[in-house]
C-alpha positions as a printed NumPy array, in Angstrom:
array([[-17.341,  -2.419,  41.337],
       [-16.467,  -0.55 ,  38.01 ],
       [-13.04 ,  -0.846,  37.151],
       [-10.918,   1.941,  35.257],
       [-11.284,   0.128,  31.909],
       [-15.272,  -0.267,  32.474],
       [-15.586,   3.252,  33.019],
       [-13.574,   4.105,  30.152],
       [-15.129,   2.003,  27.485],
       [-18.42 ,   2.764,  28.733],
       [-18.168,   6.555,  27.884],
       [-16.248,   5.376,  24.533],
       [-18.932,   3.355,  23.615],
       [-21.687,   5.753,  24.27 ],
       [-19.811,   8.226,  22.234],
       [-19.783,   5.866,  19.254],
       [-23.297,   5.133,  19.574],
       [-23.989,   9.107,  19.319],
       [-21.689,   9.022,  16.046],
       [-23.979,   9.58 ,  12.734],
       [-21.347,  10.378,  10.471],
       [-21.344,   8.668,   7.323],
       [-19.054,   5.59 ,   7.568],
       [-18.481,   5.191,   3.672],
       [-17.454,   9.001,   3.843],
       [-14.902,   8.584,   6.568],
       [-13.635,   5.523,   4.942],
       [-13.341,   7.185,   1.53 ],
       [-11.619,   9.9  ,   3.056],
       [ -9.097,   7.895,   5.227],
       [ -8.091,   5.653,   2.307],
       [ -7.693,   8.952,  -0.203],
       [ -4.604,  10.092,   2.219],
       [ -0.872,   9.35 ,   1.155],
       [  1.15 ,   6.627,   2.844],
       [  1.408,   6.585,   6.302],
       [  4.936,   6.255,   7.874],
       [  5.604,   2.909,   8.405],
       [  5.333,   2.249,  12.341],
       [  5.69 ,  -1.24 ,  12.238],
       [  8.551,  -1.339,   9.848],
       [ 10.34 ,   1.193,  12.005],
       [ 10.37 ,  -1.467,  14.904],
       [ 11.412,  -4.248,  12.717],
       [ 14.602,  -6.133,  13.916],
       [ 17.436,  -5.136,  11.145],
       [ 15.955,  -1.385,  10.787],
       [ 18.475,   0.382,  12.707],
       [ 16.957,   3.873,  12.537],
       [ 16.372,   5.393,  15.816],
       [ 18.041,   2.318,  17.836],
       [ 19.306,   3.439,  21.439],
       [ 19.773,   0.309,  23.174],
       [ 22.88 ,  -0.943,  21.49 ],
       [ 21.189,  -3.4  ,  19.112],
       [ 18.557,  -4.354,  21.309],
       [ 14.897,  -2.918,  21.893],
       [ 13.93 ,   0.125,  20.159],
       [ 11.752,   3.143,  21.882],
       [  8.181,   4.072,  21.304],
       [  8.14 ,   7.016,  23.391],
       [  4.637,   8.501,  24.561],
       [  3.127,  11.76 ,  24.745],
       [  1.393,  11.745,  27.866],
       [ -0.411,  14.474,  30.164],
       [ -2.043,  12.268,  32.816],
       [ -3.501,   8.837,  33.798],
       [ -6.575,   7.659,  35.558],
       [ -4.934,   5.976,  38.285],
       [ -2.028,   8.887,  39.14 ],
       [ -3.657,  12.1  ,  37.713],
       [ -1.434,  14.628,  36.322],
       [  1.701,  13.798,  34.879],
       [  2.804,  16.412,  32.62 ],
       [ -0.31 ,  18.476,  32.017],
       [  1.679,  21.395,  30.604],
       [  3.726,  19.561,  28.027],
       [  4.28 ,  20.975,  24.66 ],
       [  3.841,  18.196,  22.194],
       [  5.964,  19.534,  19.506],
       [  8.765,  20.168,  21.812],
       [  8.291,  16.785,  23.561],
       [  8.662,  15.108,  20.257],
       [ 11.769,  16.633,  19.419],
       [ 13.716,  15.972,  22.607],
       [ 12.364,  12.366,  21.957],
       [ 13.671,  12.191,  18.603],
       [ 17.213,  13.773,  19.637],
       [ 17.132,  10.909,  22.606],
       [ 16.808,   8.125,  19.796],
       [ 13.25 ,   7.535,  19.777],
       [ 12.001,   5.007,  16.788],
       [  8.85 ,   5.832,  17.194],
       [  5.896,   8.294,  19.151],
       [  2.863,   7.28 ,  21.203],
       [  0.127,  10.069,  21.633],
       [ -2.654,   9.986,  23.772],
       [ -5.55 ,  11.569,  22.103],
       [ -8.635,  10.433,  24.98 ],
       [ -9.221,  13.89 ,  26.989],
       [-11.575,  12.984,  29.49 ],
       [ -9.243,  10.538,  31.429],
       [ -5.847,  10.992,  29.802],
       [ -5.907,  14.769,  28.859],
       [ -5.052,  14.146,  25.446],
       [ -6.308,  15.573,  22.325],
       [ -6.225,  14.764,  18.246],
       [ -4.297,  18.205,  18.411],
       [ -1.529,  16.9  ,  20.449],
       [ -1.139,  13.994,  17.736],
       [ -1.032,  16.608,  14.877],
       [  1.499,  18.581,  16.79 ],
       [  3.566,  15.988,  17.649],
       [  3.973,  14.382,  14.434],
       [  4.534,  17.757,  12.625],
       [  7.265,  18.391,  15.082],
       [  9.313,  15.239,  13.696],
       [  9.567,  12.399,  10.926],
       [  9.134,   9.493,  13.363],
       [  5.924,   7.235,  13.079],
       [  3.095,   8.105,  15.8  ],
       [  0.681,   5.687,  17.058],
       [ -2.953,   6.813,  18.152],
       [ -2.927,   5.89 ,  21.85 ],
       [ -6.662,   5.715,  22.196],
       [ -9.374,   3.15 ,  22.886],
       [-10.646,   2.311,  19.882],
       [-13.877,   0.644,  19.503],
       [-15.454,   1.465,  16.317],
       [-14.897,   1.792,  12.462],
       [-15.121,   5.619,  12.712],
       [-12.56 ,   5.351,  15.544],
       [-10.19 ,   3.659,  12.691],
       [-10.822,   6.326,  10.24 ],
       [-10.26 ,   9.286,  12.499],
       [ -6.825,   8.145,  13.425],
       [ -5.887,   8.044,   9.992],
       [ -7.584,  11.566,   9.305],
       [ -5.899,  13.156,  12.256],
       [ -2.76 ,  12.17 ,  11.182],
       [ -1.944,   8.848,  12.647],
       [  0.518,   6.233,  11.306],
       [ -0.801,   3.326,  13.578],
       [ -3.669,   2.856,  16.046],
       [ -4.079,   0.927,  19.3  ],
       [ -6.431,  -2.097,  19.451],
       [ -6.898,  -3.661,  22.873],
       [ -8.123,  -7.294,  22.792],
       [ -9.82 ,  -7.079,  26.141],
       [-11.597,  -3.835,  24.951],
       [-12.993,  -5.615,  21.874],
       [-15.784,  -8.186,  21.758],
       [-16.228, -11.203,  19.429],
       [-15.317, -10.297,  15.618],
       [-14.575,  -6.774,  16.459],
       [-10.952,  -7.232,  16.457],
       [-10.464,  -8.895,  13.109],
       [-13.04 ,  -6.382,  11.76 ],
       [-11.006,  -3.293,  13.201],
       [ -7.635,  -4.542,  11.968],
       [ -8.894,  -5.486,   8.807],
       [-10.107,  -1.752,   8.378],
       [ -6.916,  -0.389,   9.754],
       [ -5.029,  -2.178,   7.184],
       [ -7.387,  -1.012,   4.434],
       [ -7.141,   2.652,   4.886],
       [ -2.911,   2.534,   5.634],
       [ -2.323,   2.223,   9.321],
       [ -0.61 ,  -0.364,  11.306],
       [ -2.203,  -1.784,  14.224],
       [ -0.723,  -2.34 ,  17.362],
       [ -2.666,  -5.076,  19.249],
       [ -2.445,  -5.07 ,  22.986],
       [ -2.875,  -8.327,  25.253],
       [ -2.54 ,  -9.086,  28.713],
       [ -2.258, -12.557,  29.295],
       [ -1.821, -15.844,  26.952],
       [ -5.159, -16.593,  25.988],
       [ -5.577, -13.071,  24.747],
       [ -1.902, -13.241,  22.925],
       [ -3.594, -16.276,  20.905],
       [ -6.583, -14.507,  19.94 ],
       [ -4.441, -11.687,  18.772],
       [ -2.885, -14.267,  16.416],
       [ -5.899, -15.813,  15.43 ],
       [ -7.123, -12.228,  14.213],
       [ -4.061, -11.708,  12.238],
       [ -1.83 ,  -9.261,  14.23 ],
       [  1.676,  -8.782,  13.175],
       [  2.555,  -6.02 ,  15.939],
       [  1.711,  -7.205,  19.195],
       [  2.058,  -5.332,  22.602],
       [  2.042,  -6.909,  25.786],
       [  1.108,  -4.788,  28.256],
       [  2.456,  -5.385,  31.854],
       [ -0.48 ,  -3.079,  33.45 ],
       [ -3.677,  -4.835,  34.373],
       [ -6.235,  -2.35 ,  32.841],
       [ -8.648,  -3.432,  35.528],
       [ -6.574,  -2.611,  38.799],
       [ -3.953,  -0.525,  37.09 ],
       [ -0.994,  -2.573,  38.937],
       [  1.947,  -3.4  ,  36.891],
       [  3.099,  -7.171,  36.822],
       [  6.757,  -7.27 ,  35.561],
       [  6.677, -10.842,  34.889],
       [  3.869, -10.766,  32.707],
       [  5.59 ,  -9.613,  29.243],
       [  8.268, -12.348,  29.569],
       [  5.394, -14.691,  30.23 ],
       [  3.429, -13.822,  27.543],
       [  6.447, -13.141,  24.794],
       [  7.367, -16.964,  24.991],
       [  4.309, -17.882,  22.782],
       [  4.422, -15.277,  20.34 ],
       [  5.967, -16.593,  16.969],
       [  9.152, -14.765,  15.717],
       [  7.022, -13.354,  12.594],
       [  5.431, -11.171,  15.248],
       [  7.055,  -7.315,  16.082],
       [  6.776,  -7.607,  19.87 ],
       [  6.649,  -4.799,  21.884],
       [  6.627,  -4.334,  25.725],
       [  4.629,  -1.643,  27.588],
       [  4.269,  -0.262,  30.972],
       [  6.398,  -0.308,  34.124],
       [  9.527,   0.365,  32.26 ],
       [ 12.143,   2.747,  34.059],
       [ 15.753,   1.99 ,  33.517],
       [ 18.236,   0.344,  31.096],
       [ 17.687,  -2.988,  33.404],
       [ 14.228,  -3.166,  32.498],
       [ 14.991,  -2.684,  29.018],
       [ 17.546,  -5.369,  29.216],
       [ 15.432,  -8.376,  30.629],
       [ 12.801,  -7.682,  27.874],
       [ 15.261,  -7.888,  25.282],
       [ 16.521, -11.13 ,  26.673],
       [ 12.721, -12.185,  26.664],
       [ 12.494, -11.26 ,  22.688],
       [ 10.966,  -7.976,  22.5  ],
       [ 11.79 ,  -5.744,  19.897],
       [ 10.425,  -2.412,  21.118],
       [  9.57 ,  -1.147,  24.664],
       [  6.882,   1.61 ,  25.027],
       [  7.811,   4.265,  27.611],
       [  5.765,   6.98 ,  28.562],
       [  5.204,   7.865,  32.673],
       [  8.901,   7.314,  33.23 ],
       [ 10.029,   9.953,  30.543],
       [  7.192,  12.574,  30.851],
       [  7.822,  13.144,  34.505],
       [ 11.692,  13.195,  34.183],
       [ 13.368,  16.716,  34.12 ],
       [ 15.154,  15.925,  30.782],
       [ 12.884,  13.586,  28.708],
       [ 15.267,  12.939,  25.974],
       [ 17.944,  12.333,  28.239],
       [ 15.931,   9.964,  30.24 ],
       [ 14.974,   8.096,  26.97 ],
       [ 18.829,   8.365,  26.177],
       [ 19.411,   6.843,  29.204],
       [ 17.957,   3.569,  28.869],
       [ 20.799,   2.808,  26.671],
       [ 23.207,   3.788,  29.504],
       [ 21.964,   2.018,  32.484],
       [ 20.728,   4.736,  34.206],
       [ 17.163,   5.219,  35.603],
       [ 14.845,   7.101,  33.678],
       [ 14.065,   9.546,  36.914]])
């Protein structure tokens, strides 16, 4: 029985196989752009811009219309308006879903959100090819997502190197200790621990704390998924995380900016 991740990756790899664009031209275009906004730098300990949690973890706020497991979350959101609400609520960075088939997003969502604020923006998508990396830079992203469980063999190290070559930071996503070790061996400096199992889409709130214990201090650590309250954030801060990525709890809130600010005040994000 195919999992959510199997289905998504099969579609993305089929699309990549049909892509006959000239890769050298894409790389040249991506490397010719001006400097990106520093995504990893904005999350580093000691950088106080956008911090909302009283000296603790920073917030990466997500622009997300739907999910494969829950369907529509905020199908009519306006990316620019939401980005401004997140910025006013104290977000340090944005994450924007650009996958259309499964998440309802688009490159236009990313471009609009980034144009509305000065925050660095992560392209949240299933990056599986060199062209995907270049596309992220060309559409205006400051960082992209590399999911260890979606990449085989040397793909992670190769795509990570290309991301850095074209000026992008890379959030390398892991789900367990073995994947974390693989990410570190590939040279990852920004690691996200997803508490959601991408096979079942169930959330395990102990996963991030467990995996964080093996990540060295030099790595900027991000906890992802299942984060809804200041209590959740405090638990992850204690485990050593520098940032949290929050999506569903914010886009489904009546006032996403206030919901984000509530992460600092102990109120639930709903």
